[in-house]
C-alpha positions in Angstrom: 22.0 -20.1 13.2 18.9 -19.9 10.9 19.0 -23.6 10.3 19.1 -24.2 14.1 16.1 -21.9 14.6 14.2 -23.8 12.0 15.0 -27.2 13.5 14.1 -26.1 17.0 10.8 -24.7 15.8 9.6 -27.8 14.1 10.9 -30.0 16.9 8.5 -28.0 19.1 5.7 -28.7 16.7 6.6 -32.4 16.8 5.7 -32.5 20.4 2.0 -32.4 19.4 2.3 -36.1 18.5 3.7 -36.8 22.0 2.1 -34.5 24.5 -0.3 -32.3 22.5 0.8 -29.2 24.4 0.9 -26.6 21.6 -2.5 -25.3 22.5 -0.8 -22.9 25.0 1.7 -21.5 22.5 1.1 -17.8 21.9 4.0 -16.8 19.7 5.9 -18.7 17.0 8.6 -17.1 14.8 10.3 -19.2 12.2 11.1 -16.4 9.8 14.3 -16.2 7.6 14.9 -19.9 7.3 14.7 -22.4 4.5 11.4 -24.0 5.4 9.5 -25.5 2.4 6.3 -26.7 4.2 4.3 -26.1 7.3 3.2 -29.3 9.1 -0.5 -29.9 9.7 0.3 -30.0 13.4 0.4 -26.2 13.4 -3.4 -26.4 13.7 -3.1 -27.5 17.3 -1.6 -24.1 18.3 -5.0 -22.6 18.7 -3.8 -19.9 21.1 -1.3 -18.3 18.7 -1.3 -14.6 18.9 1.4 -14.2 16.3 2.8 -16.7 13.8 5.6 -15.4 11.6 6.8 -17.7 8.8 8.0 -15.0 6.5 11.1 -15.2 4.2 11.1 -18.9 3.7 10.4 -21.2 0.7 6.8 -22.2 1.5 4.7 -23.0 -1.6 1.4 -23.8 0.1 -0.4 -23.5 3.4 -1.8 -26.5 5.3 -5.6 -26.6 5.8 -5.1 -26.8 9.6 -3.7 -23.2 9.6 -7.3 -22.1 9.4 -7.5 -22.8 13.2 -4.8 -20.2 13.9 -6.3 -16.7 14.2 -2.9 -15.3 15.0 -1.5 -15.7 11.5 0.0 -12.4 10.5 3.1 -12.7 8.3 3.5 -14.9 5.2 5.6 -12.5 3.1 8.7 -13.5 1.2 7.7 -17.1 0.3 6.7 -18.9 -2.9 2.9 -19.0 -2.4 1.0 -19.2 -5.7 -2.5 -19.1 -4.1 -4.4 -18.5 -0.9 -7.2 -21.0 -0.2 -10.8 -19.8 0.1 -11.3 -22.4 2.8 -8.6 -20.8 4.9 -10.1 -17.3 4.4 -13.5 -18.7 5.5 -11.8 -19.8 8.8 -9.9 -16.5 9.4 -12.8 -14.3 10.2 -11.1 -13.0 13.3 -7.9 -12.0 11.4 -6.8 -8.4 12.0 -3.7 -8.3 9.9 -2.4 -10.2 6.9 0.9 -9.8 5.1 1.4 -12.0 2.0 3.6 -9.7 0.1 6.6 -10.8 -2.0 5.1 -14.1 -3.1 3.9 -15.5 -6.4 0.1 -14.9 -6.0 -1.8 -14.5 -9.2 -5.1 -13.6 -7.5 -6.9 -13.2 -4.2 -9.7 -15.4 -2.9 -13.2 -14.5 -4.1 -14.4 -14.7 -0.5 -11.8 -12.2 0.8 -14.8 -10.2 2.1 -15.1 -12.8 4.9 -12.3 -10.9 6.7 -14.6 -8.2 8.1 -12.2 -7.5 11.0 -9.1 -7.1 8.8 -7.4 -3.7 9.4 -4.2 -4.1 7.4 -3.9 -6.1 4.1 -0.5 -6.2 2.4 -0.3 -8.1 -0.9 2.3 -5.9 -2.7 4.9 -7.4 -5.0 2.9 -10.4 -6.3 1.3 -11.1 -9.7 -2.3 -10.3 -8.8 -4.4 -9.5 -11.8 -7.6 -8.2 -10.1 -9.2 -7.3 -6.8 -12.2 -9.4 -5.9 -15.5 -7.4 -5.7 -16.2 -9.0 -2.3 -13.4 -6.7 -0.9 -16.4 -4.5 0.2 -16.8 -7.0 3.0 -13.5 -5.9 4.5 -15.3 -3.0 6.2 -12.6 -2.5 8.9 -9.7 -2.1 6.4 -7.5 0.9 7.1 -4.4 0.1 5.1 -4.4 -1.7 1.7 -1.1 -2.3 -0.1 -1.4 -3.6 -3.7 1.8 -2.1 -5.3 3.9 -4.0 -7.7 1.2 -6.3 -9.1 -0.5 -6.6 -12.5 -3.7 -4.8 -11.9 -5.3 -3.3 -15.0 -8.3 -1.8 -13.3 -9.5 -0.9 -9.8 -13.1 -2.1 -9.0 -15.6 0.5 -8.0 -16.3 -1.6 -4.9 -13.1 -0.2 -3.4 -15.0 3.0 -2.8 -17.1 1.2 -0.2 -14.1 0.8 2.2 -15.1 3.8 4.3 -12.4 3.4 6.9 -9.5 3.2 4.4 -6.8 5.7 4.9 -3.9 4.3 2.9 -4.2 2.9 -0.6 -1.0 1.9 -2.3 -1.4 1.0 -6.0 2.0 1.9 -7.4 3.7 0.0 -10.2 0.6 -1.7 -11.7 -1.0 -1.3 -15.1 -3.9 0.9 -14.2 -5.2 3.1 -17.0 -7.8 5.0 -14.9 -8.9 5.7 -11.3 -12.6 4.9 -10.8 -14.9 7.7 -9.8 -16.5 5.4 -7.2 -13.2 5.4 -5.3 -13.0 9.2 -5.1 -15.4 9.2 -2.1 -12.7 7.6 0.0 -11.2 9.9 2.7 -7.6 8.8 2.1 -4.5 10.2 3.7 -2.1 8.4 1.5 -2.7 7.5 -2.2 0.2 6.2 -4.3 -0.6 5.9 -8.1 3.0 6.2 -9.3 4.3 4.0 -12.1 1.0 3.2 -13.8 -0.4 4.0 -17.2 -2.9 6.6 -16.1 -4.0 9.1 -18.8 -5.8 11.3 -16.3 -7.5 11.6 -12.9 -11.2 12.2 -12.3 -12.1 15.7 -11.1 -13.8 14.1 -8.1 -10.4 13.1 -6.8 -10.0 16.5 -5.2 -12.8 15.7 -2.8 -11.0 12.6 -1.8 -7.8 14.4 -0.8 -9.4 17.4 1.0 -10.1 15.4 4.2 -12.2 18.3 5.6 -14.0 17.4 8.7 -11.5 15.1 10.2 -11.4 15.5 14.0 -8.5 15.1 16.5 -5.8 15.0 13.9 -3.1 17.3 12.6 -3.0 18.3 9.0 -3.0 14.9 7.2 0.1 13.8 5.3 -1.6 13.5 1.9 0.2 12.1 -1.1 -0.6 12.4 -4.8 2.0 10.6 -6.9 1.2 10.6 -10.6 1.7 7.7 -12.9 2.0 8.6 -16.6 -0.5 11.4 -16.5 -0.8 13.2 -19.8 -1.8 16.6 -18.5 -3.0 18.0 -15.2 -6.0 20.2 -15.9 -5.5 23.9 -15.2 -7.7 23.8 -12.1 -6.3 20.5 -11.0 -4.2 22.0 -8.2 -7.2 23.8 -6.8 -9.0 20.5 -6.3 -6.2 19.2 -4.1 -5.4 22.4 -2.2 -4.7 20.6 1.1 -2.0 18.4 -0.4 1.3 18.2 1.5 3.4 15.9 -0.7 3.4 16.0 -4.5 5.6 13.8 -6.7 5.3 14.4 -10.4 8.7 12.9 -11.2 9.2 11.5 -14.7 6.0 13.2 -16.1 7.6 16.0 -18.2 4.4 16.7 -20.1 2.0 16.6 -17.1 2.4 20.2 -15.9 0.1 22.8 -17.5 1.6 26.0 -18.8 2.5 28.3 -15.8 1.4 25.7 -13.2 -0.5 27.4 -10.3 1.6 26.0 -7.5 0.3 28.9 -5.3 -2.9 26.9 -4.9 -1.0 24.3 -2.9 -0.3 26.5 0.2 0.1 23.5 2.5 2.6 21.7 0.4 5.7 20.6 2.3 7.4 18.3 -0.2 7.7 18.7 -4.0 9.4 16.2 -6.2 10.1 17.3 -9.9 12.8 14.8 -10.9 13.3 14.0 -14.6 10.9 16.8 -15.7 13.1 18.2 -18.4 13.0 21.6 -16.6 15.3 24.3 -17.9 14.0 26.8 -15.3 12.0 26.5 -12.1 8.3 27.4 -12.3 8.0 30.8 -10.8 5.0 30.1 -8.5 7.0 27.7 -6.4 8.3 30.8 -4.5 4.8 31.2 -3.0 5.0 27.8 -1.2 5.9 29.1 2.2 5.5 25.7 3.9 7.9 23.9 1.5 10.6 21.9 3.3 11.8 19.6 0.6 12.3 20.4 -3.0 13.8 17.8 -5.4 14.8 19.2 -8.9 17.4 16.5 -9.7 17.9 15.1 -13.2 16.7 18.1 -15.1 18.4 20.6 -17.4 18.9 23.5 -15.0 22.0 25.6 -15.7 22.3 27.1 -12.2 20.9 26.8 -8.7 17.6 28.6 -8.8 17.5 31.8 -6.9 14.1 31.0 -5.3 15.7 28.7 -2.8 17.2 31.7 -1.0 13.6 32.7 0.0 13.2 29.6 2.1 14.2 29.3 5.7 13.0 25.8 6.3 14.0 24.1 3.1 15.9 20.9 3.7 
């Protein structure tokens, strides 16, 4: 079935040489096939609203693809690079998903994509984020998890509309102060090499002043944080989801969980806990509590105080 879809799709593209009628094509989906190359004729499909070539074996993109402003999904291929010439032609692009490829970097002119709202480059081999990322001034969602980032440029802090920043499973050692001015609703720093977080991060997660929204679903997932400062929870008092799993030494003595009055989900897996921190009982909004893979000898009595715990 997949092979048939692939054959039919490229037979369609072949008509360009005969009738040149691809200019009216608005949607082309050739995902989940065994395609190794996209023909140059794709450039004639100038009216494409969506072009999905994900989950194939494509190693490079034809230059004519720059004429297709409807490109959206390149994930799951074997791309090793994205051409700067293509990016210069994609100025109207709103969404780009090139995750699950073999990319080692991003084009230096990525800032050309000023209309881009969603950028997904997770699960590649990207070593750094180009400083020109500041030009992506419309960016709302930025996914860079599962790469090889060792640092996050201060320029990321200029992305004033950014709400989701996924940096999990990289090699980050610190979170830049410049990025703390972002008003994020989701921040994932799990599985990194962080030795701490700047105090200014609390301002980032407070989200005070947001209009026409419910309480934001904020996420603070630690990497390998050595120790959360004693006042660390006070700085993130609006937090709703906290995952400290696998960071047995990160909690201060007698952690002040009572500061997190809005917390709905708490994950303390693999924390070497022999007893549950007493202040958890004060979390009246808590709905999900994960204490798995610890050293508890009995079910903690505090769970009987909750009526909404799932």
